[in-house]
C-alpha positions as a Markdown table, in Angstrom:
| # | Residue | x | y | z |
|---|---|---|---|---|
| 1 | Met | 86.2 | 63.5 | 209.6 |
| 2 | Pro | 87.6 | 61.7 | 206.5 |
| 3 | Ala | 85.1 | 60.0 | 204.2 |
| 4 | Pro | 86.2 | 56.4 | 204.7 |
| 5 | Leu | 85.9 | 56.8 | 208.5 |
| 6 | Arg | 82.5 | 58.4 | 208.1 |
| 7 | Arg | 81.2 | 55.5 | 205.9 |
| 8 | Leu | 82.5 | 53.0 | 208.5 |
| 9 | Leu | 80.7 | 54.8 | 211.3 |
| 10 | Val | 77.4 | 55.0 | 209.3 |
| 11 | Ala | 77.7 | 51.3 | 208.4 |
| 12 | Ala | 78.3 | 50.4 | 212.1 |
| 13 | Ile | 75.3 | 52.5 | 213.3 |
| 14 | Leu | 73.0 | 50.9 | 210.7 |
| 15 | Cys | 74.1 | 47.4 | 211.6 |
| 16 | Cys | 73.5 | 48.1 | 215.3 |
| 17 | Ala | 70.0 | 49.5 | 214.5 |
| 18 | Leu | 69.2 | 46.4 | 212.4 |
| 19 | Val | 70.3 | 44.0 | 215.0 |
| 20 | Ala | 68.4 | 45.8 | 217.7 |
| 21 | Gly | 65.3 | 45.9 | 215.5 |
| 22 | Val | 65.4 | 42.1 | 214.8 |
| 23 | Thr | 66.0 | 41.4 | 218.5 |
| 24 | Ala | 63.1 | 43.5 | 219.5 |
| 25 | Cys | 60.8 | 41.7 | 217.1 |
| 26 | Gly | 61.7 | 38.3 | 218.5 |
| 27 | Gly | 58.9 | 38.3 | 221.2 |
| 28 | Asp | 56.7 | 35.3 | 221.7 |
| 29 | Asp | 53.3 | 36.8 | 221.2 |
| 30 | Ser | 51.5 | 33.8 | 219.6 |
| 31 | Asp | 48.1 | 35.5 | 219.6 |
| 32 | Ala | 49.3 | 38.5 | 217.6 |
| 33 | Thr | 51.0 | 36.4 | 215.0 |
| 34 | Ala | 48.0 | 34.0 | 214.6 |
| 35 | Thr | 45.7 | 37.0 | 214.1 |
| 36 | Ala | 48.0 | 38.7 | 211.6 |
| 37 | Ala | 48.6 | 35.5 | 209.6 |
| 38 | Thr | 45.0 | 34.5 | 209.3 |
| 39 | Pro | 43.6 | 35.5 | 205.9 |
| 40 | Thr | 40.2 | 37.0 | 205.8 |
| 41 | Ala | 37.5 | 36.0 | 203.3 |
| 42 | Thr | 36.3 | 38.5 | 200.8 |
| 43 | Gly | 32.6 | 39.4 | 201.0 |
| 44 | Ser | 30.2 | 38.2 | 198.5 |
| 45 | Ala | 29.7 | 41.7 | 197.1 |
| 46 | Gln | 33.5 | 41.9 | 196.5 |
| 47 | Gln | 33.5 | 38.4 | 194.9 |
| 48 | Gln | 30.7 | 39.5 | 192.6 |
| 49 | Lys | 32.5 | 42.7 | 191.8 |
| 50 | Tyr | 35.6 | 40.9 | 190.5 |
| 51 | Ala | 33.8 | 37.9 | 189.0 |
| 52 | Lys | 33.4 | 39.5 | 185.6 |
| 53 | Thr | 37.0 | 40.7 | 185.6 |
| 54 | Arg | 38.3 | 37.3 | 186.5 |
| 55 | Phe | 36.1 | 35.6 | 183.9 |
| 56 | Val | 37.3 | 38.0 | 181.2 |
| 57 | Ala | 40.9 | 37.4 | 182.1 |
| 58 | Asn | 40.7 | 33.6 | 182.2 |
| 59 | Ala | 38.5 | 33.3 | 179.1 |
| 60 | Gly | 40.8 | 35.7 | 177.2 |
| 61 | Leu | 43.8 | 33.7 | 178.0 |
| 62 | Ala | 42.1 | 30.5 | 176.9 |
| 63 | Ala | 40.9 | 32.1 | 173.7 |
| 64 | Gly | 44.4 | 33.5 | 173.0 |
| 65 | Ala | 46.1 | 30.2 | 173.6 |
| 66 | Thr | 43.6 | 28.3 | 171.5 |
| 67 | Tyr | 44.0 | 30.7 | 168.6 |
| 68 | Gln | 47.8 | 31.1 | 168.7 |
| 69 | Trp | 48.9 | 27.5 | 169.2 |
| 70 | Ile | 45.9 | 25.4 | 168.0 |
| 71 | Val | 43.8 | 27.2 | 165.4 |
| 72 | Lys | 46.5 | 29.2 | 163.6 |
| 73 | Pro | 49.0 | 26.3 | 163.1 |
| 74 | Tyr | 46.1 | 24.1 | 162.0 |
| 75 | Arg | 45.1 | 26.6 | 159.4 |
| 76 | Ala | 48.7 | 26.9 | 158.3 |
| 77 | Gly | 48.8 | 23.1 | 157.7 |
| 78 | Lys | 51.3 | 22.4 | 160.5 |
| 79 | Phe | 49.3 | 19.4 | 161.8 |
| 80 | Lys | 49.3 | 17.5 | 158.5 |
| 81 | Lys | 51.5 | 14.4 | 158.1 |
| 82 | Gly | 54.9 | 15.3 | 156.7 |
| 83 | Ala | 54.6 | 19.0 | 157.5 |
| 84 | Asp | 57.8 | 20.8 | 158.6 |
| 85 | Gly | 57.7 | 21.3 | 162.4 |
| 86 | Arg | 54.7 | 19.0 | 162.8 |
| 87 | Arg | 55.9 | 17.4 | 166.0 |
| 88 | Val | 56.8 | 20.7 | 167.7 |
| 89 | Ala | 53.5 | 22.2 | 166.6 |
| 90 | Leu | 51.5 | 19.2 | 168.0 |
| 91 | Val | 53.4 | 19.4 | 171.4 |
| 92 | Lys | 52.7 | 23.1 | 171.6 |
| 93 | Ala | 49.1 | 22.6 | 170.7 |
| 94 | Gly | 48.8 | 19.9 | 173.4 |
| 95 | Ala | 50.2 | 22.3 | 176.0 |
| 96 | Ala | 48.0 | 25.1 | 174.8 |
| 97 | Gly | 45.0 | 22.7 | 174.9 |
| 98 | Ala | 45.7 | 21.8 | 178.5 |
| 99 | Phe | 46.2 | 25.5 | 179.4 |
| 100 | Ala | 43.0 | 26.5 | 177.6 |
| 101 | Tyr | 41.0 | 23.7 | 179.4 |
| 102 | Asn | 42.4 | 24.9 | 182.8 |
| 103 | Arg | 41.6 | 28.6 | 182.1 |
| 104 | Leu | 38.1 | 27.7 | 180.8 |
| 105 | Lys | 37.4 | 25.7 | 184.0 |
| 106 | Ala | 38.5 | 28.7 | 186.0 |
| 107 | Ala | 36.4 | 31.1 | 183.9 |
| 108 | Ser | 33.3 | 28.9 | 184.5 |
| 109 | Val | 34.0 | 29.0 | 188.3 |
| 110 | Asn | 34.4 | 32.8 | 188.1 |
| 111 | Ala | 31.1 | 33.1 | 186.2 |
| 112 | Lys | 29.3 | 31.7 | 189.3 |
| 113 | Gly | 30.1 | 35.0 | 191.1 |
| 114 | Asp | 27.9 | 37.0 | 188.8 |
| 115 | Pro | 24.2 | 36.1 | 188.2 |
| 116 | Ala | 24.2 | 37.1 | 184.5 |
| 117 | Leu | 27.4 | 35.3 | 183.7 |
| 118 | Ala | 26.3 | 32.2 | 185.7 |
| 119 | Lys | 23.1 | 32.0 | 183.6 |
| 120 | Ala | 25.0 | 32.5 | 180.4 |
| 121 | Val | 27.9 | 30.1 | 181.0 |
| 122 | Ala | 26.0 | 27.3 | 182.8 |
| 123 | Pro | 25.0 | 25.5 | 179.6 |
| 124 | Leu | 28.7 | 25.4 | 178.5 |
| 125 | Thr | 30.1 | 23.5 | 181.5 |
| 126 | Ala | 29.5 | 20.1 | 179.8 |
| 127 | Gly | 31.4 | 21.3 | 176.7 |
| 128 | Ile | 34.2 | 22.6 | 178.8 |
| 129 | Ala | 34.4 | 19.3 | 180.7 |
| 130 | Ala | 34.6 | 17.5 | 177.3 |
| 131 | Leu | 37.8 | 19.3 | 176.5 |
| 132 | Lys | 39.7 | 17.4 | 179.2 |
| 133 | Asp | 41.0 | 14.5 | 177.1 |
| 134 | Leu | 41.6 | 16.5 | 173.9 |
| 135 | Pro | 45.1 | 17.9 | 174.6 |
| 136 | Ser | 46.5 | 14.4 | 174.7 |
| 137 | Lys | 44.9 | 13.7 | 171.3 |
| 138 | Leu | 46.5 | 16.8 | 170.0 |
| 139 | Arg | 50.0 | 15.8 | 171.2 |
| 140 | Lys | 49.6 | 12.4 | 169.5 |
| 141 | Gly | 48.2 | 13.9 | 166.3 |
| 142 | Asp | 45.0 | 12.0 | 166.5 |
| 143 | Ser | 42.0 | 13.4 | 164.6 |
| 144 | Thr | 43.3 | 17.0 | 164.7 |
| 145 | Asp | 40.4 | 18.3 | 162.6 |
| 146 | Ser | 37.8 | 17.4 | 165.1 |
| 147 | Val | 39.9 | 18.4 | 168.1 |
| 148 | Val | 40.7 | 21.9 | 166.7 |
| 149 | Gly | 37.0 | 22.4 | 165.7 |
| 150 | Thr | 35.9 | 21.4 | 169.2 |
| 151 | Phe | 38.3 | 23.8 | 170.9 |
| 152 | Asp | 37.4 | 26.6 | 168.6 |
| 153 | Asp | 33.7 | 26.1 | 169.1 |
| 154 | Ile | 33.8 | 25.9 | 172.9 |
| 155 | Val | 36.0 | 29.0 | 173.1 |
| 156 | Gly | 33.7 | 30.9 | 170.7 |
| 157 | Gln | 30.6 | 29.9 | 172.8 |
| 158 | Val | 32.3 | 31.1 | 176.0 |
| 159 | Lys | 33.2 | 34.4 | 174.3 |
| 160 | Asp | 29.6 | 34.8 | 173.1 |
| 161 | Ala | 28.2 | 34.0 | 176.5 |
| 162 | Gly | 30.4 | 36.6 | 178.1 |
| 163 | Lys | 29.4 | 39.2 | 175.5 |
| 164 | Asp | 25.7 | 38.4 | 176.1 |
| 165 | Ala | 26.3 | 38.9 | 179.9 |
| 166 | Gly | 28.1 | 42.2 | 179.5 |
| 167 | Ala | 31.7 | 40.8 | 179.8 |
| 168 | Glu | 33.4 | 41.3 | 176.5 |
| 169 | Val | 36.2 | 38.7 | 176.1 |
| 170 | Thr | 39.2 | 39.6 | 173.9 |
| 171 | Asp | 42.0 | 37.2 | 173.0 |
| 172 | Lys | 45.1 | 37.5 | 175.3 |
| 173 | Val | 48.0 | 35.3 | 174.1 |
| 174 | Pro | 49.8 | 33.8 | 177.1 |
| 175 | Ser | 53.5 | 33.4 | 177.2 |
| 176 | Ala | 55.2 | 30.1 | 176.7 |
| 177 | Ser | 56.1 | 29.9 | 180.4 |
| 178 | Gln | 52.4 | 30.4 | 181.3 |
| 179 | Leu | 51.5 | 27.4 | 179.1 |
| 180 | Thr | 53.9 | 25.1 | 180.9 |
| 181 | Lys | 52.6 | 26.1 | 184.4 |
| 182 | Ser | 49.1 | 24.9 | 183.8 |
């Protein structure tokens, strides 16, 4: 049998098998689909098992974003009036601030799944909540000294609390696309 004819035959057989398979799956068994589509909750033991991991990941992203786009440009003088690239640096800092706030909130929720983390992070929830309005101040360039100091302090406290509870947090710089999704 020549090669083009063989390819045509194989393609026809595969198409028939695909159509027959799709047709066979078209039954109306609503009980089976409802059971298969229903997500199951994870047990409390599994939630506690991953609580530290999630906390470390979220706190690490917050710390990385804070350092990369808030603290580092501030130390380089990018937020001062008349500095080259000031407007872009402030916009990036505002986005990083919103991202860091979001990840710190998620980290504090994750900490509730582990007793040691919950005890260590509980006093910091008010400080994390205080970060809510600071990204807009960064974007506008208002009182950048105090805003940068506040972000740096809170992130440092979260990292220290994680370390005390046995969950070492290391900075993980998020990508620019991750910043815009927060």
